Phi, psi and omega in degrees: 000339179267355187294135180295155177226152182302323187267009174298136170280179180297326178295311178300318179297328178289321182291325177297320178295321176297317175301337178279351179287111187283338172286318179302309189288334173295318183286327176293316181297316176306317184283326179289329177294329176287337184293147173295164179292152177286150178274170178304316182298307174314310179302322183289319183295317177299313181295331176295314177303318182284334187252027179287144174302143171313144172288138178267149179290147172312145175282150180266132178288145176277139175294139183288000000 
C-alpha cells in the first residue's frame, strides 16, 4: 500500500511516503492496538467508507 506508483499524483505520493515512515507507523499501530474493538455498526461504517465507488470527475459544461 505504501509502495510508490507511477500514476500517483503529488498528494497520493506524499501520503504513501508518510506510510513508509516506520517510526510514525509504529506510533499509529500502538495507538490503534489500545483502542476497544469496533461495534458492528462501526465496522459497517468503516467498511462503507473503504468500499465507496470511485469518484467520477465533474462534468464539463458545454459552451453555449
